N, C-alpha and C positions, 0 to 999 in steps of 0.2 A: 661353540659357534654362536654368533649373534645374529640379529635380524638383518642387519646391513649385509653381512656375508651371505646369508640365505637368499636375499634379494638378488645378489650377483649370480649365485648358483641358478636361481630361477630364470634369470635373463639368459645365461649361457645355455642352460638345458633347453629352454624354449627355442633358442637359435639353432641348437643342434637338431632338435626335432624338425624344425622348419627345413633345414638343409637336407635332412634325411628324407622327408616326405617328398620334397621337390625333386630330389635326385631319383627316388623311386619312380615318380611320375614321368620324369624325363626318360628314364630307362625304358619304362613301359611304352611311352610314346614312340620311341625309335625302334622298339622290338615288336611292332605289330599293332600298337594302339593301346590306349589306357582302357583297362577292362571296366565293365559295369557289372553289378551284382543285383540279382532279383531278390526282393524281400522274401524271406523264408525259403529261398532257393526254388521258388515256384515261377515258372516261365509266364504264367498268366498275370503275375503281379508286376508292378512297375520296376524297371531297372534303375539303379542309382549309380552314377559314374564315380569312379575313384577320384576324379578331379576335385570333387567336393572336399576331399581330405586335405587338399592344399590349404584350404582356409580353416577347416574344422579342427584338424589335429594341433596346429600351433595355438589356436585360440583355446581349445580344451586344455592343453598343457599349461598355458599361462593362467587360466582361471582356476584349475585344480591346484596348481602350486601356490596360488594366492590363498586358497582355502586352507591348505596345509600350513602356510606361513601364519595365517591368523590364528589357527588352532594351537600351534606349537609356541608361538611368541605372543600370545594374547596377554591382555592386561592382568588377568587373574592367574596367570601361570607363574609358578615359582621358578626362578632361573636355574635352580639346581635340578629341576625335573626336565629341562630342555634336552640334554644329551640322551636320556632314556626315551623321551618322546620321539626324537629324531631316529633313534635306533629302531623303534617300532614302525615308524614310517617306512624305513628302508626294508624291513622284513616283510611288511604287508605289500609293498610295491613289488619286491622280488617274488613273493608268493603268487601274486596276481599275474605277474609277467610269465612265470613258469606255467601257471594254470592256463593262461591264454595260448601259450605256445603249444601245450599239450592238446588243447581243443582244436587248434588250427591244424596240427599235424594229423591227428586222428580223423578229422573231417576230410583232409586232403587224401588220406589213404582209404577213405570210404567207410570208416567205422562210425557211421552216423548214430547208431544206437548207443555206442559207448559214450559218445559226446553228450547225448541226452542224459545218460545215467550220471555222468560227471557233474552236469549242471544241477540235476536233482540232488546230488550229494552235497551241493553247497547249502541247501536249505537247513539241514541240521547244524552245519558248521556256522551258519549265520546266527544261530541262537547262542552259540558259545563264544564267537569272536565278532568284533565290529567290522564286518566285511563291507559295510556301506561307506567306509572312509574314502576320501578323494584319491588317495594313493592306490587303492585297490582298483578303482575305475580307470585310472591312468595306466597302470600296468596292464590291465586286461585289454584295453583298447589298443595300446601300443603293440602288444604281442599279436593281436589278431589283424592289424591293419594290412600287413603284407598279403595275407590270404583273402580277406574279406573287404578290404578298403576301410576307411575310417568311419563312415556313416552308420553302417549296420552294427558294428561292435559298440559304437557309442550309444545307439538306441537300445540295443539288447543289454548292454552293461548298465545303462541308466535304470532299466527295468529291474535288473538284479540288485542294484544298489537300493532301490525303493523297497523291494522285498526284504533285503537284508536289514534295512532300517526298521521296518515294521517288526520283523522277527526279533531283533536285538533290543529295541526300545519298548516294545509293547508285549510281545509273547514271552520273552525271557523274564521280565519282571513278574508277569502273571504266574509263570511256572515256579519261579523262586518264592512267590508268595504262597502258592497252593501246596507245594511239596512238603514243607514242614508241618502244615496242618494235617495232611494226609498221613504223614509219618506219626504224628501225635495221636491221631485217631486209631491208627493201626496198633500202636503200642497200648492204647487203652483197651482195645478189643482182645488183646492177648492176655491181659491181666484179668484173671477170673477170680472172683471172691472164693475164699476157702470155706467149706461147709463143715 
């Protein structure tokens, strides 16, 4: 795949997301009204209408796909690495999509504690894998839009992306730097001189 073809896919995918969100909002409108969601599900907090998703979701899709395009087809990227990079993009997107669906379903069924544990489980995974990538945020937001609208998952997902970035780019290198030194010191302490 080349960059021109990816741009077409980006265009079509954004158009599909736009049609999907506008169809969902139209359906909601004619089925009793477009819902609003309170921040942190707290009735004392302001409510955000799902209508904002009509603008936010297509814009977010376009921008995040642009970031993916720049990363995969950048000037410093070897053309032989592009298929593998695109495969990783699809895997991360699918994983985030499934994770978002799982969170939405569990929340809808009333398992709020389980959803909290799942989100906390992302923290150690974010040390091992680059969960801060644009495709992860896109999959997460798209999966949760039906249940929570687009604004709250975007805000929460952006927070998770920021945490993932810190964990992968700062904490992970620190751990990888310190672990060999600890292992070396442990091996020295096990070696006792013979008397």
